[in-house]
C-alpha positions as CSV (number, residue, x, y, z in Angstrom):
1,M,62.2,136.9,95.5
2,N,61.0,133.3,95.3
3,P,62.8,130.8,97.5
4,V,62.6,128.2,94.7
5,T,64.9,130.3,92.6
6,L,67.4,130.5,95.4
7,L,67.5,126.7,95.9
8,P,70.1,126.0,93.0
9,F,72.4,128.6,94.4
10,I,72.1,127.2,98.0
11,V,72.9,123.7,96.7
12,L,75.9,124.9,94.7
13,I,77.3,126.8,97.7
14,G,76.8,123.7,99.9
15,A,78.5,121.4,97.3
16,M,81.5,123.8,97.1
17,F,81.8,123.9,100.9
18,L,81.8,120.1,101.1
19,M,84.4,119.8,98.3
20,T,86.8,122.3,99.8
21,R,86.4,120.7,103.3
22,S,87.2,117.3,101.8
23,A,90.3,118.7,100.0
24,K,91.5,120.3,103.2
25,K,91.2,117.0,105.1
26,K,93.3,115.2,102.4
27,Q,95.9,117.9,102.5
28,A,96.1,117.8,106.3
29,A,96.4,114.0,106.2
30,A,99.2,114.2,103.6
31,A,101.0,116.8,105.7
32,N,100.8,114.6,108.8
33,M,102.1,111.6,106.8
34,R,105.1,113.7,105.6
35,N,105.7,114.9,109.2
36,E,105.9,111.3,110.4
37,M,109.0,110.6,108.2
38,Q,112.2,109.8,110.1
39,P,115.7,109.1,108.8
40,G,115.7,105.4,107.7
41,T,112.1,105.4,106.6
42,G,111.2,104.0,103.2
43,V,109.1,106.3,101.0
44,R,107.6,106.4,97.5
45,T,107.7,109.7,95.6
46,I,104.8,111.0,93.6
47,G,106.8,110.0,90.5
48,G,106.8,106.4,91.7
49,M,110.5,106.2,92.9
50,Y,111.2,104.2,96.1
51,A,113.9,105.6,98.4
52,T,115.1,105.8,101.9
53,V,115.0,109.0,103.9
54,K,118.5,110.2,105.0
55,E,117.9,113.7,106.3
56,L,114.9,116.0,106.9
57,H,114.9,119.7,106.4
58,D,112.1,122.3,106.6
59,D,110.8,122.0,103.1
60,T,113.1,119.4,101.6
61,V,114.2,115.8,102.3
62,L,117.4,114.0,101.3
63,L,116.7,110.6,99.9
64,E,119.0,107.7,99.1
65,V,117.7,106.3,95.9
66,A,120.4,103.7,95.5
67,P,123.3,102.8,97.7
68,G,125.5,105.9,97.8
69,V,123.2,107.9,95.5
70,H,121.5,110.8,97.2
71,A,118.9,113.3,95.8
72,I,117.2,116.2,97.4
73,Y,113.4,116.3,97.0
74,A,110.7,118.7,98.1
75,K,108.6,117.3,101.0
76,N,105.5,117.7,98.8
77,A,107.0,115.2,96.4
78,I,106.7,112.4,98.9
79,G,103.6,110.4,97.9
80,A,103.6,107.7,100.6
81,V,105.6,106.8,103.7
82,L,105.9,103.0,103.8
83,D,106.3,100.7,106.7
84,D,109.5,98.6,106.8
85,A,107.9,95.3,105.7
86,E,106.2,96.9,102.7
87,Y,109.3,98.8,101.6
88,N,111.5,95.6,101.9
89,R,108.9,93.6,99.9
90,I,108.8,96.1,97.1
91,V,112.4,97.3,96.9
92,H,114.3,94.2,98.0
93,G,111.9,91.6,96.8
94,D,111.3,90.0,100.1
95,T,108.6,87.4,99.4
96,E,107.9,86.4,103.0
97,E,105.0,88.1,104.8
98,L,104.1,88.0,108.4
99,D,100.8,86.4,109.2
100,V,98.4,88.0,111.8
101,D,100.0,86.0,114.6
102,G,103.5,87.0,113.6
103,T,104.5,83.7,111.8
104,V,106.2,83.8,108.5
105,V,104.0,82.9,105.5
106,P,105.9,82.0,102.3
107,D,104.5,83.1,99.0
108,D,105.4,79.8,97.3
109,A,103.8,76.4,97.9
110,S,106.8,75.0,99.8
111,S,104.7,74.8,103.0
112,L,102.3,72.2,101.4
113,T,102.4,68.8,103.0
114,E,102.2,65.6,101.0
115,A,98.5,65.2,102.1
116,D,97.7,68.6,100.7
117,E,99.4,67.8,97.4
118,A,97.5,64.5,97.2
119,A,94.2,66.3,97.9
120,D,95.1,68.8,95.1
121,E,95.8,65.9,92.7
122,D,92.5,64.2,93.6
123,A,90.6,67.5,93.0
124,K,92.3,67.9,89.6
125,T,91.4,64.3,88.7
126,D,87.8,64.8,89.7
127,L,87.6,68.0,87.7
128,V,89.0,66.2,84.6
129,K,86.4,63.4,85.0
130,K,83.6,65.9,85.4
131,T,84.7,67.8,82.3
132,E,84.9,64.6,80.3
133,A,81.4,63.7,81.4
134,D,80.0,67.2,80.6
135,D,81.6,67.0,77.1
136,A,79.9,63.6,76.5
137,E,76.4,64.7,77.5
138,P,75.8,67.2,74.7
139,A,76.5,64.6,72.0
140,D,74.0,62.3,73.7
141,D,71.4,65.1,73.8
142,K,71.9,65.8,70.1
143,A,71.3,62.1,69.3
144,D,68.1,62.1,71.4
145,K,66.9,65.3,69.7
146,K,67.6,63.8,66.2
147,S,65.7,60.6,67.0
148,D,62.8,62.6,68.5
149,G,62.8,64.8,65.4
150,K,62.5,61.8,63.1
151,A,59.8,60.3,65.2
152,D,57.8,63.6,65.2
153,G,58.4,63.9,61.4
154,E,57.2,60.4,60.8
155,A,54.2,60.9,63.0
156,D,53.3,64.1,61.0
157,A,53.8,62.3,57.7
158,K,51.3,59.6,58.6
């Protein structure tokens, strides 16, 4: 048998091996993530519901989906285990985030100083002036082209 005819089968078997290996790695990573859950951890289910873990069992987990409201889910239904900061930001609407050095960074512009605000106003003013200047240029260019056209037309007529 010719080796060239076996080449497509070899490639197909290799691709199948790589795909199953990748899928197994993803399943193992998901299982490890689910095993890291502890009571009090915030999670997101595969359906998109955010909840807090109350109890862990072999194949199930008891979630508190609202204060005093509990539901039992299969462990496989947990899509992501969230860290406390991300869970509080999403569920409780905490808008403050920690910077790399641990300082609080507000989402709003309340931390701007007067100098920063003045610089922003200067930038806006410069942008308006530039836009007005740009708008004025095309009208001048059209007038120049019309006068050039008349001069060319007059030269051709003579």
